[in-house]
Structures are given as structure tokens and as C-alpha cells.
C-alpha positions as a printed Julia matrix, in Angstrom:
289×3 Matrix{Float64}:
 -12.95  -13.81  -19.9
 -14.06  -14.91  -16.43
 -11.67  -15.34  -13.5
 -12.99  -17.86  -10.98
 -11.96  -16.68   -7.45
 -12.39  -18.47   -4.21
 -13.4   -16.26   -1.28
 -12.6   -17.68    2.25
 -15.62  -18.68    4.19
 -15.47  -18.33    8.0
 -13.29  -16.01   10.06
 -11.79  -14.25    7.01
 -15.09  -13.88    5.2
 -16.28  -10.57    6.57
 -12.9    -8.88    6.41
 -12.21  -10.1     2.86
 -15.64   -8.87    1.6
 -14.99   -5.58    3.37
 -11.62   -5.16    1.73
 -13.08   -5.82   -1.77
 -15.84   -3.24   -1.1
 -13.34   -0.66    0.05
 -11.24   -1.32   -3.09
 -14.27   -0.5    -5.23
 -15.31   -4.04   -6.12
 -18.76   -4.13   -4.49
 -19.53   -7.61   -3.33
 -22.64   -8.98   -1.6
 -23.61  -12.54   -0.46
 -27.04  -13.63    0.5
 -27.52  -15.69    3.62
 -26.87  -19.45    3.0
 -25.57  -18.64   -0.53
 -22.03  -19.75   -1.56
 -21.99  -17.57   -4.59
 -21.37  -13.9    -3.97
 -22.2   -11.41   -6.55
 -20.11   -8.37   -7.43
 -20.1    -5.49   -9.86
 -17.09   -6.74  -11.77
 -18.32   -8.92  -14.56
 -14.91  -10.58  -15.06
 -15.04  -12.15  -11.59
 -16.8   -15.44  -10.9
 -16.95  -15.82   -7.06
 -17.44  -18.85   -4.82
 -17.25  -19.05   -1.05
 -15.27  -22.01    0.38
 -13.25  -22.96    3.39
  -9.66  -21.41    3.2
  -8.36  -24.9     4.09
  -9.71  -26.25    0.79
  -8.91  -23.34   -1.54
  -5.21  -24.31   -2.18
  -6.13  -27.79   -3.29
  -8.94  -26.59   -5.59
  -6.59  -23.91   -7.1
  -3.75  -26.37   -7.62
  -6.18  -28.75   -9.42
  -7.52  -25.95  -11.69
 -11.05  -26.28  -10.48
 -10.88  -22.53   -9.62
  -8.42  -20.17  -11.16
  -7.31  -18.4    -8.0
  -8.33  -17.84   -4.38
  -7.67  -15.98   -1.21
  -6.41  -18.13    1.64
  -3.74  -18.43    4.26
  -0.03  -19.25    3.7
  -0.54  -21.77    6.42
  -3.16  -23.71    4.39
  -1.0   -23.63    1.23
   1.84  -25.21    3.28
  -0.51  -27.63    5.02
  -1.88  -28.95    1.62
   1.59  -28.88    0.03
  -0.1   -27.11   -2.84
   1.92  -26.35   -5.98
   0.51  -22.9    -6.75
   1.69  -19.41   -7.52
   1.62  -16.86   -4.62
   0.5   -13.74   -6.36
   0.56  -11.36   -3.35
   0.6   -11.16    0.45
  -2.37   -9.33    1.87
  -1.57   -8.38    5.42
  -5.01   -8.65    7.01
  -6.68  -11.22    9.2
  -9.89  -11.64   11.11
  -9.6    -8.63   13.26
  -6.26   -6.93   12.46
  -3.73   -5.99    9.84
  -0.9    -8.08   11.27
   0.48  -11.61   10.61
  -0.83  -14.45   12.71
   1.3   -17.16   14.31
   0.85  -20.93   14.71
   2.24  -21.6    18.14
   2.89  -24.59   20.39
   1.17  -23.96   23.68
   0.87  -25.84   27.02
  -0.97  -25.28   30.28
   0.48  -22.52   32.4
   0.94  -24.71   35.4
   2.56  -27.64   33.49
   6.22  -28.62   33.72
   6.66  -28.39   29.9
   9.24  -25.74   28.99
  10.39  -26.81   25.49
   9.15  -28.96   22.67
  11.41  -31.86   23.71
   9.46  -32.08   26.97
   6.49  -33.28   25.02
   8.05  -36.55   23.89
   5.36  -39.19   23.81
   2.6   -36.72   24.49
  -0.68  -35.89   22.65
  -0.87  -32.72   20.59
  -4.21  -31.37   19.23
  -4.36  -29.07   16.22
  -6.19  -28.29   13.0
  -2.78  -27.99   11.27
  -1.95  -31.73   11.4
   0.42  -32.19    8.53
   2.56  -29.12    9.41
   2.64  -30.04   13.09
   3.81  -33.59   12.25
   6.56  -32.23   10.0
   7.54  -29.8    12.8
   8.02  -32.58   15.35
   9.59  -35.03   12.84
  12.26  -32.42   11.96
  13.08  -32.21   15.68
  12.97  -35.96   15.96
  10.5   -35.72   18.85
   7.88  -38.59   18.85
   4.44  -37.32   19.63
   0.86  -38.26   18.86
  -0.74  -35.5    16.69
  -4.52  -35.58   16.44
  -6.95  -33.46   14.48
  -8.98  -30.93   16.38
 -12.42  -29.95   15.21
 -12.32  -26.54   16.85
 -12.22  -24.97   20.33
  -8.64  -26.33   20.53
  -7.52  -24.02   23.32
  -9.93  -25.54   25.79
  -8.56  -29.12   25.46
  -5.34  -29.03   27.64
  -4.71  -30.42   30.09
  -7.8   -32.7    30.37
  -7.97  -34.05   26.8
  -4.43  -33.44   25.45
  -1.09  -32.38   26.75
  -0.49  -29.43   24.32
  -1.92  -27.73   21.28
  -0.79  -26.12   18.09
  -3.12  -23.23   17.45
  -3.3   -19.95   15.54
  -3.15  -16.65   17.33
  -3.33  -12.91   16.4
  -2.79  -11.42   19.85
  -2.5   -14.29   22.26
  -5.52  -13.17   24.22
  -7.5   -16.36   23.74
  -4.52  -18.42   24.89
  -4.06  -16.33   28.08
  -7.75  -16.49   28.77
  -7.53  -20.36   28.73
  -4.4   -20.3    30.95
  -1.99  -21.43   28.21
   1.5   -20.29   27.48
   3.55  -20.45   24.23
   6.69  -22.53   24.24
   7.49  -22.26   20.48
   6.37  -20.72   17.25
   5.93  -23.03   14.24
   5.3   -20.41   11.6
   4.0   -16.89   10.81
   1.22  -16.67    8.28
  -0.77  -14.07    6.44
  -3.57  -13.97    3.84
  -2.47  -14.4     0.29
  -3.76  -14.49   -3.16
  -2.81  -17.72   -4.91
  -3.26  -18.84   -8.58
  -3.28  -22.0   -10.57
  -0.03  -22.28  -12.65
  -1.95  -22.55  -15.94
  -4.02  -19.52  -14.99
  -0.81  -17.49  -14.22
   0.49  -18.45  -17.72
  -2.65  -17.24  -19.39
  -1.83  -13.66  -20.39
  -5.39  -12.35  -20.04
  -6.04  -13.93  -16.68
  -2.65  -13.02  -15.32
  -3.32   -9.4   -16.35
  -6.61   -9.52  -14.41
  -4.81  -10.98  -11.39
  -2.13   -8.35  -11.45
  -4.81   -5.61  -11.55
  -6.51   -7.19   -8.61
  -3.37   -7.3    -6.71
  -2.63   -3.65   -7.36
  -6.03   -2.47   -6.22
  -6.16   -4.66   -3.09
  -2.61   -3.76   -1.99
  -3.25   -0.03   -2.73
  -6.37   -0.25   -0.59
  -4.48   -1.9     2.37
  -1.68    0.68    2.17
  -4.13    3.56    2.09
  -5.62    2.53    5.44
  -2.55    3.93    7.15
  -2.52    7.28    5.36
  -4.62   10.48    5.0
  -4.39   13.45    2.63
  -3.59   16.9     4.14
  -3.79   20.28    2.45
  -3.47   23.81    3.66
  -2.87   27.37    2.51
   0.24   29.35    3.42
   1.83   32.68    2.76
   4.92   32.27    0.57
   7.29   33.63    3.1
   6.2    30.86    5.55
   6.46   28.07    2.94
   9.96   26.81    3.9
   8.86   26.43    7.63
   5.74   24.41    6.49
   7.77   22.15    4.18
  10.12   21.31    6.98
   7.16   20.11    9.09
   5.42   17.98    6.47
   6.34   14.33    6.0
   5.31   12.95    2.57
   5.49    9.89    0.4
   7.36   12.12   -1.96
   7.74   15.89   -1.99
   4.57   17.84   -1.09
   2.61   19.5    -3.94
   2.92   23.27   -3.95
   0.78   25.43   -6.2
   0.25   29.24   -6.33
  -3.11   30.62   -5.45
  -4.86   33.45   -7.27
  -4.22   35.61   -4.16
  -0.75   37.01   -4.67
   1.76   35.79   -2.16
  -0.18   32.69   -1.13
   0.38   28.97   -1.9
  -1.6    25.77   -1.47
   0.34   22.77   -0.09
  -0.9    19.14   -0.3
   0.58   15.95    0.76
  -0.04   12.38    1.88
   1.2    11.34    5.35
   0.69    8.6     7.93
  -2.62    8.91    9.75
  -0.96    8.78   13.25
   1.3    11.72   12.36
  -1.54   14.2    11.89
  -2.12   14.79   15.67
   1.49   16.16   15.82
   1.63   17.81   12.36
  -1.6    19.77   12.26
  -0.83   21.92   15.39
   2.66   22.57   14.12
   1.31   23.7    10.74
  -1.06   26.04   12.38
   1.73   27.56   14.5
   3.8    27.95   11.32
   1.17   30.14    9.7
  -0.89   27.63    7.73
  -4.66   28.15    7.38
  -7.6    26.31    5.81
  -6.05   22.96    6.94
  -8.04   20.03    5.62
  -7.5    16.36    6.44
  -9.26   13.82    4.1
  -9.37   10.08    3.75
  -7.43    8.22    1.06
  -8.97    5.17   -0.56
  -5.99    3.86   -2.49
  -2.27    4.49   -2.71
  -0.54    2.97   -5.75
   3.24    3.53   -5.62
């Protein structure tokens, strides 16, 4: 059984390959090649633009792919969304498609753009947005560098942003949000109904989600005298209850837990003051709950 999987080329390429490598699926792609290799013999990989992946998945040309919810919507693709993977080009947060205008313009709300020209890569979605509001505008496709076009070439843009820094750098302000989007795994409906391929997809979902969750956590273990154990357990947060085991040294215990990475700077000093010793923090590669 081979599962054909579209890997997004472009802004998501590096972060996607990095995620697979962290998940234990080691992927490499030679320069100018569109066919990455990996150490999972059940995966057949191809690099393609995320804008095209929904269409090829819907048509069954490939079994599944990693793309954005925005491009699934833009294509109107009838596919199965297997999982949300909350990562983007440079962060682990959702992105937004926003309607932005020049800072110095008089435009304050979408209705102010009646009869104006809007540039975007997300043409179909933008047209649906303005049609739903009954605002007549001229929507044109942008081949890139969209944020530099107002006010000289167009009146406003619909563009994707993670932090808004590029919009601010180009003296643009947001007047509305069209949609939030994140990276998703999608599958062809026939693929999803194939028991063997669906099983492989669900395994892939489990491993990738577990890897993303683990980025926010670390493991922590320490030794503690039994009479101090209650004080230590009150300090430690955990996904579930910490693991406590007795050591060969009479009167001592080992305590181990998983906790959010950002908590350790507060927890470790408290553990030390409560009598813990041999405190070890270690990375966690996957968390499957």
C-alpha cells in the first residue's frame, strides 16, 4: 500500500518537512526536485503549491495532502479534513486573511470600498465576501507582493497575515477579517473510505499532532525524601498525576512528570526549596493523549 501525499511547496515547505522530521519521518528533498524521499515506504511524496493541492486531492490524483483551510475554501474542494495542524511559516498560530487599506485613507469599513479595486490571491473567497455584503467592488488577482500595491495600484487588499508586521511596515491598517486559517491534512473521499489508507492517515495524524503538542512540554524528574513528598506534589503540575516510585535508598522517592515548558522557570526553584534533588529537565518528542 502506498499513500500519495502532497507536501506544500513555498512558504510552508520548510516547516512541514521540519515537522515530519521531528515526528520521526525523515524527509529530504534535493534542490529542484519535486519528489521528496522519506524513510517511510508507505508514503509517496510530491511537492506542489498548496493552492493546487485541494483540487488534486478532490480529483483523486493524489490521496491526500497538507494545505491551508483557506485554499480548500477557495477551491470549493469536496474533501475530508483529517486534522488541523496548527503551524504556519514561522509560528504555531492560526493566520488571518484580512481586508487592509492605507493608513492615511478615509476608508473605515468595507462599505466605504464600494466601486473600488481590491487586489488579492484569494479571489473567489474575496468575491464571495463582498457579494454577501452586497458591496460592488472590482476584485483582481495579485501575483504577489500584494501589500505594496495600495494606494497607487489598488484601493485595498485582502492578504494573509500571521503577526501583522508586514502590513504595518507597508503603512496598512486592517478594517475587517475575512477568515482565520490553519494548516490541515485533507484526504480524497475514496481514500478515506479505503480501510488500509484511512488507517495510515489516522496514524499520520496521531504522530504529527503528538509532535506539535510536545513542543510545548518537557519532562521533569527529581528525587525527594518521603517526608517531603506531599510538598513536592503540590508544586508539580502534570498532564495527569505525577509518577512516584520508591528508590533503593530507604526513605527516598523518584518523582517524574510532564509539564508546560514555560512553567519550569517557576517550578524548578520551588522544587529545590521543597527539598528535591537530582532535578532533571528533558525534551519530549511526542505526547499522545
